[in-house]
C-alpha positions in Angstrom: -64.8 11.2 -33.5 -61.8 10.2 -31.4 -61.4 6.5 -30.6 -61.7 5.7 -26.9 -58.5 4.5 -25.2 -58.9 1.0 -23.8 -58.5 1.0 -20.1 -56.0 -1.4 -18.4 -57.3 -3.8 -15.8 -54.8 -4.5 -13.0 -54.6 -7.9 -11.4 -56.5 -8.2 -8.2 -54.8 -8.6 -4.9 -56.0 -11.2 -2.3 -54.9 -12.9 0.9 -54.4 -16.6 0.3 -53.7 -19.2 3.1 -50.1 -20.4 3.0 -51.1 -24.0 2.7 -52.9 -23.2 -0.6 -49.7 -22.0 -2.3 -47.2 -24.1 -4.2 -44.1 -23.3 -6.3 -44.4 -23.2 -10.0 -41.7 -25.0 -12.0 -41.7 -22.1 -14.5 -39.8 -19.7 -12.1 -36.7 -18.5 -14.1 -34.6 -18.0 -11.1 -32.5 -21.2 -10.8 -29.2 -19.9 -9.6 -28.6 -18.8 -6.0 -27.7 -15.1 -5.7 -28.0 -12.3 -3.2 -29.5 -12.6 0.2 -29.9 -16.2 1.5 -33.3 -17.7 2.3 -32.4 -17.7 6.1 -31.5 -14.0 6.0 -34.7 -13.2 4.0 -36.7 -15.1 6.6 -35.2 -13.1 9.4 -36.0 -9.9 7.5 -39.7 -10.9 7.0 -39.9 -11.8 10.7 -38.5 -8.3 11.6 -40.6 -6.1 9.2 -43.2 -8.3 7.6 -43.7 -9.2 3.9 -43.0 -6.0 1.9 -43.8 -7.5 -1.6 -46.8 -9.6 -2.5 -46.4 -13.0 -4.2 -47.3 -13.3 -7.9 -49.6 -16.4 -8.3 -51.8 -18.1 -10.8 -54.8 -20.3 -10.0 -54.3 -24.0 -10.8 -57.0 -25.6 -13.0 -57.9 -29.2 -13.6 -58.4 -31.0 -16.9 -61.8 -29.4 -17.3 -60.4 -25.9 -16.7 -61.9 -25.5 -13.3 -59.9 -23.9 -10.4 -58.7 -26.4 -7.8 -58.2 -23.8 -5.0 -54.4 -24.2 -5.2 -52.3 -21.3 -6.5 -48.9 -21.7 -8.2 -46.1 -19.1 -7.6 -44.2 -18.3 -10.8 -42.7 -15.1 -9.3 -41.7 -14.8 -5.7 -40.2 -18.2 -5.0 -37.5 -17.0 -2.6 -40.1 -15.2 -0.5 -42.2 -18.4 -0.5 -39.3 -20.4 0.7 -38.5 -17.9 3.4 -42.2 -18.0 4.6 -42.0 -21.8 4.4 -38.9 -21.7 6.7 -40.8 -19.5 9.2 -43.7 -22.0 9.1 -41.4 -24.9 9.8 -39.9 -22.9 12.7 -43.5 -22.4 14.0 -43.2 -18.6 13.7 -46.1 -18.7 11.3 -49.1 -20.9 11.1 -49.8 -23.1 8.0 -53.0 -21.2 7.3 -51.5 -17.7 7.7 -52.9 -15.3 5.0 -50.3 -14.3 2.5 -50.8 -11.2 0.3 -50.8 -12.3 -3.3 -51.4 -10.8 -6.8 -53.5 -13.2 -8.9 -52.6 -13.1 -12.5 -55.0 -14.3 -15.2 -55.0 -14.1 -18.9 -53.0 -15.3 -21.9 -49.5 -14.6 -20.7 -47.3 -17.6 -19.7 -46.1 -18.3 -16.1 -42.5 -18.1 -17.2 -43.3 -14.7 -18.6 -44.5 -13.5 -15.2 -41.3 -14.7 -13.6 -39.0 -13.3 -16.2 -40.8 -9.9 -16.2 -40.6 -9.5 -12.4 -36.8 -10.2 -12.4 -35.8 -8.3 -15.6 -37.8 -5.1 -15.2 -36.6 -4.6 -11.7 -33.9 -1.9 -11.3 -31.3 -2.3 -8.5 -30.9 0.4 -6.0 -28.3 3.0 -6.9 -25.3 2.7 -4.5 -25.7 6.3 -3.5 -29.3 5.8 -2.4 -28.1 2.8 -0.3 -25.4 5.0 1.4 -27.8 7.8 2.2 -30.4 5.3 3.5 -27.9 3.8 5.9 -26.9 7.4 7.0 -30.6 8.2 7.6 -30.9 5.1 9.8 -27.8 6.1 11.7 -29.2 9.6 12.2 -32.5 8.1 13.5 -30.7 6.3 16.3 -29.6 3.0 15.0 -25.9 2.2 15.7 -23.6 0.4 13.3 -24.1 -3.0 14.9 -27.9 -2.7 14.7 -27.8 -1.7 11.0 -25.4 -4.5 10.2 -27.6 -7.1 11.9 -30.9 -5.9 10.3 -29.5 -5.9 6.7 -27.2 -8.9 7.1 -23.9 -7.1 6.3 -20.7 -6.7 8.3 -20.1 -3.8 10.6 -17.1 -2.8 8.5 -19.4 -2.6 5.4 -21.8 -0.4 7.3 -19.0 2.0 8.3 -17.8 2.0 4.7 -21.2 3.0 3.5 -21.5 5.7 6.2 -18.0 7.1 5.2 -19.1 7.3 1.5 -22.3 9.1 2.4 -20.2 11.7 4.3 -18.3 12.8 1.2 -19.0 16.4 -0.1 -22.6 16.6 -1.2 -21.4 18.3 -4.4 -19.2 15.4 -5.3 -22.0 12.9 -4.4 -24.3 14.7 -6.9 -21.5 14.4 -9.5 -21.4 10.7 -8.7 -25.1 10.4 -9.0 -25.0 11.8 -12.5 -22.4 9.2 -13.5 -19.7 11.8 -13.9 -17.6 10.1 -11.2 -16.8 6.5 -10.5 -17.4 4.7 -7.2 -13.6 4.1 -6.8 -13.1 7.9 -6.9 -15.7 8.4 -4.2 -13.9 5.9 -2.1 -10.7 7.7 -2.5 -12.3 11.1 -1.5 -13.7 9.4 1.6 -10.3 9.3 3.4 -10.8 12.9 4.5 -13.8 14.7 6.0 -12.6 18.0 4.6 -15.2 18.8 2.0 -13.4 22.0 0.8 -10.2 20.0 0.2 -12.2 17.2 -1.5 -13.7 19.7 -3.9 -10.4 21.4 -4.6 -8.8 18.1 -5.6 -11.7 17.3 -7.8 -11.6 20.7 -9.5 -7.9 20.0 -10.1 -8.1 16.5 -11.5 -11.3 17.1 -13.5 -9.2 19.3 -15.8 -6.5 16.7 -16.3 -6.1 13.2 -17.8 -5.2 11.7 -14.5 -8.3 11.0 -12.4 -7.3 7.7 -11.0 -8.3 6.9 -7.4 -4.6 6.4 -6.3 -3.8 9.9 -7.6 -6.8 11.4 -5.6 -5.5 9.6 -2.5 -2.0 10.9 -3.1 -3.2 14.5 -3.5 -5.4 14.3 -0.4 -2.5 12.9 1.7 0.5 14.8 0.2 0.9 17.1 3.3 0.1 14.3 5.8 2.5 11.9 7.5 2.1 8.1 7.2 1.4 6.3 10.5 4.4 4.0 9.7 6.7 7.0 9.6 9.4 6.7 12.2 8.2 9.9 14.0 4.7 8.5 14.3 6.0 5.2 15.5 8.2 6.9 18.0 5.5 9.1 19.5 2.6 6.7 19.0 -0.6 7.5 17.1 -2.6 7.3 20.3 -0.4 10.1 21.9 -0.8 12.2 18.7 -4.6 11.8 18.8 -4.6 12.6 22.5 -2.8 15.8 21.8 -5.6 16.8 19.3 -4.1 15.4 16.1 -6.4 14.0 13.4 -5.7 10.8 11.6 -7.1 10.1 8.1 -8.0 6.5 7.6 -8.9 4.6 4.4 -11.7 2.1 4.9 -11.3 0.7 1.4 -7.6 0.2 0.9 -4.7 -1.0 3.1 -3.5 2.2 4.7 -1.0 0.9 7.3 -2.6 2.9 10.1 -3.6 5.9 8.1 -2.1 9.4 7.7 -1.5 12.0 10.4 -2.8 15.3 9.2 -0.9 17.7 11.4 2.9 17.3 10.8 3.7 20.3 12.9 2.0 18.9 15.9 3.7 15.5 15.3 7.2 17.0 15.1 6.5 19.1 18.2 5.6 15.9 20.1 8.7 14.1 18.7 11.0 17.0 19.8 9.4 17.0 23.3 9.8 13.3 23.7 13.4 13.3 22.3 14.3 16.1 24.7 12.8 14.2 27.6 14.5 11.0 26.7 17.8 12.8 26.3 17.4 14.3 29.8 16.6 10.9 31.3 19.6 9.4 29.7 21.9 12.2 30.9 20.5 12.0 34.4 20.6 8.2 34.7 23.9 7.6 33.1 25.7 10.7 34.2 26.8 12.1 30.8 28.1 15.7 30.7 26.0 16.4 27.6 23.4 14.7 25.4 22.4 16.1 22.1 19.0 15.1 20.6 17.7 15.5 17.0 15.6 13.7 14.5 18.8 13.0 12.5 22.4 13.9 12.7 24.4 14.5 9.5 26.8 11.8 8.4 30.1 12.3 10.2 28.5 14.4 12.9 31.1 13.0 15.4 34.1 14.1 13.3 36.6 15.8 15.6 35.3 14.1 18.7 37.3 11.4 20.5 35.3 8.2 20.8 35.7 5.9 23.8 34.0 2.5 24.4 32.8 0.7 27.4 33.5 -2.9 28.3 30.8 -5.6 28.2 29.7 -6.5 31.7 31.1 -9.8 32.9 28.8 -12.8 33.2 27.7 -13.7 36.7 28.1 -17.3 37.7 24.4 -17.9 37.2 24.5 -16.3 33.7 27.6 -18.2 32.7 26.0 -21.5 33.7 22.8 -20.6 31.9 24.8 -19.6 28.8 26.8 -22.9 28.8 23.6 -25.0 29.2 21.8 -23.1 26.3 24.8 -23.3 24.1 25.2 -27.1 24.6 21.5 -27.7 23.9 21.6 -25.5 20.8 24.8 -27.2 19.4 23.4 -30.6 20.0 20.0 -29.9 18.5 21.5 -28.1 15.5 23.8 -31.1 14.8 21.0 -33.5 15.0 18.7 -31.4 12.8 21.5 -31.1 10.2 21.4 -34.9 9.8 17.6 -35.1 9.7 15.9 -36.0 6.4 12.7 -34.0 7.0 12.0 -30.5 8.0 10.6 -29.9 11.5 8.8 -26.7 12.5 9.0 -27.7 16.1 12.8 -28.1 16.0 13.2 -24.8 14.1 11.1 -23.0 16.6 13.2 -24.4 19.5 16.4 -23.5 17.7 15.1 -19.9 17.2 14.1 -19.7 20.9 17.5 -20.9 22.1 19.2 -18.5 19.7 17.2 -15.5 21.0 17.9 -16.4 24.6 21.6 -16.7 23.8 21.6 -13.3 22.0 19.9 -11.8 25.0 22.6 -13.1 27.3 25.4 -12.0 25.0 23.9 -8.6 24.4 25.0 -7.3 27.8 25.1 -3.6 28.6 28.5 -1.8 28.3 30.1 -0.4 31.4 31.9 2.9 30.8 34.7 4.5 32.8 32.9 7.0 35.2 35.6 9.6 34.7 35.1 9.4 30.9 31.4 9.6 31.3 31.7 12.7 33.4 33.5 14.5 30.5 31.8 12.8 27.6 28.4 12.8 26.0 26.0 11.0 23.7 23.8 11.6 20.7 20.1 10.6 20.7 18.2 10.4 17.4 15.5 8.3 15.7 16.3 5.1 13.9 14.6 4.2 10.7 12.2 1.9 12.6 11.1 4.6 15.0 13.1 3.4 17.9 15.5 5.5 19.9 19.0 5.5 18.6 21.7 6.2 21.2 25.4 6.7 20.4 27.4 6.9 23.6 31.0 7.8 24.4 32.1 11.1 22.7 34.5 13.7 24.1 34.8 17.2 22.8 38.3 18.7 22.4 37.7 21.3 25.1 36.6 18.6 27.6 39.8 16.5 27.2 41.9 16.2 30.3 44.4 19.1 30.6 42.4 21.4 28.3 42.0 24.9 29.5 38.3 25.6 29.6 39.0 29.4 29.7 41.2 29.4 26.6 40.9 31.6 23.5 37.4 30.2 22.8 38.4 28.6 19.5 36.4 25.4 18.9 37.7 23.0 16.3 35.3 20.2 17.2 31.7 19.6 16.6 29.7 21.6 19.1 26.1 22.2 19.9 25.9 24.6 17.1 26.7 21.8 14.6 24.8 18.8 15.9 22.7 19.9 18.9 19.0 19.6 19.0 18.8 23.4 18.5 20.4 22.9 15.1 17.7 20.6 13.8 14.6 22.1 12.1 11.9 19.7 11.2 10.4 19.9 7.8 6.7 19.5 7.0 7.3 16.5 4.7 8.9 14.2 7.2 12.6 15.1 6.9 14.8 17.3 9.1 16.9 20.2 7.8 20.2 20.1 9.8 22.1 23.3 10.4 20.3 25.4 7.8 21.4 23.1 5.0 20.8 25.0 1.7 18.2 23.6 -0.7 19.2 22.3 -4.1 19.2 25.0 -6.7 17.1 24.2 -9.8 19.0 24.8 -13.1 17.2 26.3 -16.1 17.7 24.9 -19.5 19.7 27.2 -21.8 17.8 29.1 -24.4 19.7 27.4 -27.2 18.1 24.1 -26.1 21.3 22.6 -24.7 21.3 21.0 -21.3 23.5 22.8 -18.8 25.8 21.0 -16.4 24.5 19.8 -13.1 24.9 22.1 -10.1 28.1 21.9 -8.1 26.1 21.0 -5.0 24.5 18.0 -6.7 27.8 16.9 -8.2 29.3 17.0 -4.7 26.4 15.0 -3.2 26.5 12.3 -5.8 30.2 11.9 -5.6 30.1 11.9 -1.9 27.7 8.9 -2.1 30.1 7.2 -4.5 32.9 7.8 -2.1 31.1 6.2 0.9 30.0 3.2 -1.3 33.6 2.8 -2.6 34.9 2.9 0.9 32.5 0.2 1.9 33.6 -2.0 -1.0 37.3 -1.4 -0.3 36.8 -2.4 3.4 35.5 -5.8 2.2 38.7 -6.5 0.2 41.7 -6.3 2.5 44.2 -7.4 -0.2 43.3 -4.5 -2.5 43.2 -2.2 0.4 46.7 -3.1 1.3 47.8 -2.7 -2.3 46.1 0.7 -2.5 47.9 2.0 0.6 51.2 0.6 -0.7 50.6 2.3 -4.0 50.0 5.7 -2.4 53.2 5.3 -0.3 55.3 4.4 -3.3 54.0 7.4 -5.2 54.8 9.6 -2.2 58.3 8.3 -1.9 59.5 7.6 -5.4 57.3 9.6 -7.8 57.1 13.1 -6.4 55.2 14.5 -9.4 53.3 11.4 -10.4 49.5 11.0 -10.6 47.7 11.3 -7.3 45.9 8.7 -5.3 42.3 8.9 -4.2 43.4 7.7 -0.8 44.1 10.4 1.7 47.0 8.4 3.0 47.4 10.5 6.1 44.1 8.6 7.0 42.1 11.8 7.2 38.5 10.8 7.6 36.4 13.4 5.7 32.8 13.7 6.7 30.0 14.6 4.3 27.5 16.2 6.7 26.1 18.4 3.9 24.7 15.3 2.1 21.3 14.6 3.6 20.4 10.9 4.0 23.9 9.6 3.5 24.0 8.1 7.0 20.9 6.0 6.2 22.5 4.1 3.3 23.5 0.5 3.7 27.2 1.4 3.0 27.3 4.0 5.9 25.6 1.6 8.2 28.1 -1.2 7.5 31.0 1.1 8.1 29.4 2.3 11.4 28.9 -1.3 12.5 32.6 -2.2 11.7 33.7 0.9 13.6 31.7 0.0 16.6 32.9 -3.6 16.6 36.6 -2.7 16.4 36.1 0.1 18.9 34.9 -2.4 21.5 37.7 -4.8 20.8 40.6 -2.3 20.8 42.3 -1.5 24.2 41.1 1.6 26.0 44.7 2.7 26.5 46.5 3.8 23.4 49.8 2.6 24.7 48.5 -1.0 24.7 47.6 -0.9 21.0 51.0 -2.0 19.7 51.0 -5.2 21.8 47.4 -5.8 20.8 48.2 -5.6 17.1 51.2 -7.8 17.5 49.1 -10.5 19.1 46.3 -10.1 16.6 45.9 -12.9 14.0 46.8 -12.1 10.5 43.2 -12.2 9.1 42.0 -9.8 11.8 44.9 -7.5 11.3 44.3 -7.4 7.6 40.6 -6.7 8.2 41.4 -3.9 10.6 43.9 -2.5 8.1 41.3 -2.5 5.3 38.8 -0.8 7.5 41.2 2.0 8.4 42.5 2.5 4.8 38.9 2.5 3.5 38.0 5.5 5.6 40.7 7.6 3.8 39.1 7.2 0.4 37.8 10.5 -1.0 36.5 10.8 -4.6 34.1 13.7 -3.8 33.9 16.3 -6.5 33.5 19.8 -5.1 33.3 23.2 -6.7 36.7 24.1 -5.3 38.3 20.7 -5.7 37.5 18.6 -8.8 40.0 15.9 -7.8 40.7 15.0 -11.5 43.8 12.9 -10.9 42.3 11.3 -7.9 39.2 10.2 -9.8 41.3 8.6 -12.5 42.8 6.5 -9.7 39.3 5.9 -8.3 38.4 4.1 -11.6 41.5 2.0 -11.3 40.6 1.1 -7.8 37.0 0.3 -8.7 38.1 -1.9 -11.6 40.3 -3.9 -9.3 37.5 -4.3 -6.8 34.9 -5.1 -9.5 33.0 -2.3 -7.9 30.0 -0.4 -9.4 27.3 1.8 -8.0 24.5 -0.4 -9.5 25.8 -3.5 -7.7 26.3 -1.4 -4.6 22.6 -0.6 -4.6 22.4 3.0 -5.8 19.3 3.9 -7.8 18.0 7.3 -8.9 15.2 8.5 -6.7 13.2 11.7 -6.4 15.2 12.7 -3.3 18.8 11.8 -4.3 18.6 12.9 -8.0 15.5 13.3 -10.0 13.8 15.9 -7.8 16.9 18.0 -8.0 17.4 18.3 -11.7 15.5 20.0 -14.6 12.8 18.3 -16.6 15.3 18.1 -19.5 17.7 16.1 -17.4 14.9 13.8 -16.2 13.9 13.1 -19.8 17.5 12.6 -20.8 17.8 9.9 -18.1 14.6 8.1 -19.1 15.6 8.3 -22.8 19.1 6.8 -22.1 17.7 4.0 -20.0 14.3 3.2 -21.7 14.4 4.9 -25.0 12.5 7.8 -26.7 9.1 6.2 -26.5 9.3 6.0 -22.7 10.4 9.6 -22.5 7.5 10.8 -24.6 5.1 9.1 -22.3 6.0 11.4 -19.4 7.2 14.6 -21.2 3.8 16.3 -20.6 3.8 15.9 -16.8 4.5 18.5 -14.3 8.0 18.4 -12.7 7.0 16.6 -9.5 5.0 14.0 -11.3 7.6 13.6 -13.9 10.3 13.0 -11.3 8.1 10.4 -9.5 7.2 8.5 -12.6 10.8 8.6 -13.9 12.0 7.0 -10.7 9.5 4.2 -11.2 10.6 3.8 -14.8 14.3 3.8 -14.0 14.0 1.3 -11.1 16.0 -1.8 -11.9 17.3 -0.4 -15.2 20.9 0.0 -14.0 21.0 3.6 -15.3 23.4 5.9 -13.5 24.3 9.6 -13.9 27.6 9.8 -15.9 29.7 10.8 -12.9 28.7 7.7 -11.0 29.5 5.2 -13.8 32.5 3.1 -12.7 34.1 0.2 -14.6 31.6 -2.5 -13.6 28.7 -0.1 -14.3 29.7 0.7 -17.8 28.1 -2.4 -19.2 24.7 -1.3 -17.8 22.0 -0.6 -20.3 22.3 3.0 -21.6 20.7 4.1 -24.8 22.4 6.7 -27.0 21.0 10.3 -27.0 21.8 13.0 -29.5 23.7 16.0 -28.2 24.5 14.2 -24.9 28.0 12.9 -24.1 28.4 9.6 -22.3 31.2 7.2 -21.5 32.6 5.4 -24.5 31.9 2.0 -22.9 28.3 3.1 -22.2 27.9 4.2 -25.8 29.0 0.8 -27.0 26.4 -0.9 -24.9 23.5 1.3 -25.8 20.2 -0.5 -26.0 17.1 0.1 -28.1 13.8 1.2 -26.6 12.0 -1.3 -24.5 8.4 -1.8 -23.6 7.4 0.1 -20.4 4.4 -0.7 -18.3 2.9 2.6 -17.1 0.1 3.6 -14.8 -3.3 3.9 -16.4 -3.3 7.7 -16.4 0.0 7.8 -18.4 -1.3 5.4 -21.0 -4.5 7.3 -21.6 -4.9 9.8 -24.4 -1.2 10.5 -25.0 -2.1 12.7 -28.0 -4.4 15.0 -26.0 -3.7 18.8 -26.1 -1.0 19.7 -23.5 -0.7 23.5 -24.1 -1.9 24.6 -20.7 0.0 21.8 -18.9 3.3 22.7 -20.6 2.7 26.4 -19.8 2.2 25.5 -16.1 5.3 23.3 -16.1 7.4 26.2 -17.5 6.0 28.6 -15.0 6.8 26.1 -12.2 10.4 25.6 -13.3 10.9 29.4 -13.5 9.6 29.7 -9.9 11.8 26.8 -8.7 14.8 28.5 -10.3 14.0 31.8 -8.7 13.8 30.2 -5.3 
């Protein structure tokens, strides 16, 4: 006969007056955590007591119940009720639902069991519950108030609950981390979320930052100059959507419709150009996102004169200057720093700058025949270059001539010549894309493309020009050297200076005008342009009267613009580049010190994977190269740029005398400069993102095959 199963008797529930309850000293919860007593009291006042107290009857020495009940489990609820009683929101005799425990178990056991056996709510259940409250009519502020959380937290929970249901189920089954769900929440496009998950779930890289990057790769950052210029509000008013990250610093988010943004930019640029033309009277105004470096080559530049001070402005200037000089002198002698004094000096300096930065007054006749260029500066502000005259608009030019146009016309630098790209750049004048080289079948690395060689050496030329302009003595010697060769050594080696002072532009090299070197040259050109006489016949007397230091600086500037070390397919400039190294050695010039570093745009994204690995191997050693050799081309270029940052590595053609001591590791079957070989370094430790450090020995067959296919496609394009 089967033995009967003993039935369990549950503890009885009973309402006990509050004044009959006391806290037990056996409650295991001693450390404050979670919701505060005050917040719990507010919650009980709002929706009542949801969980009964666990109590035990108190007995006297004879084992008889005294009518008092101790609380081993539920102390925080008791204190919240006690607070409500003290606030007279509850009476002292209010009936409290309790579970009365009796038996052989200890009070401390009751307390421990209640806290240990409890399972916290899964985050997904919390997200969905908050979403349900929202759907039932509560707004974000109401939910935040009722559950004692910030409004931002409520919005974060709602955003997480809006992720693709399929991905949330994956998260619920612990196949996805919360950080990944947060990353997916930056977009409401469930299809795109699932596409990205399907992609990364087959790879080693499932980090949240990589998910964000994939979801935003076709979007434009809100800090992009185009977005700053148009304004995110105007973009949204035109129907544009902005992705925002509620969990990470997103600097304003990402604009999802680049085509709409660029349309708005072009419309605003065109409108601003028309306003400038109408208000200032220019014959023409060209507008574009960017103009190529040297876009004004062939155009005559004229400069206006600064407006004279009025008597009132002059008096104000003198007063401010006197106060500034006095305060500055006194502060220089002070022993302690003073924020108040520094703020006053800054305010005086700003007011003086505003007075000195007076608008230029241009000759009306020149304005009537001249024009201006309008583009976007790096900070999103309007950049206006005024005072250019085309050859056909010069006085005495026959407008009905043979139609030949040797200057830059609308076809070269007009707004119609600018085509915006989807990734935030502008393709000027149908500029050809870089041609990807394929590795030779015998395993040897083929030479770089002629176009890339030309672009790199163009960058070197502009940087070398800038360095020469800062050393008038060497500039003078360089010009004298070229003249001596021309006069006395008819068949001698050439000079890299185009001593006829031809100023070669490099409009085909995108982004060159944004470099620090080009900007310094432009600033010097502008400064001297405003100082020189407007009438060319007065230049001689101006130069005679000029002090020696200024004359030398002007000479250095002019000579520097004649430097040309650019290697082109049709002109390798072998002899000139030998002289360029001599010039660089005398200047102590190198591209590393000048600030050039390999990036995806200027180098790594325009070469083969073999070239990328060669660069990393030379700079960081074989171990670093092996850590990225399994990546796809775009990811490899991006990670290589990070690895090479600060390494001092340069492509061989950019290595000049002061660069040759930079750390470069030897590589088999690769020829480098002798000095670079002598300074080769061993492999160094490299800190990598988590996804590069994980499972480096994993199978990479499918990835490698995809990379090879991608390279063949790039080469075909």
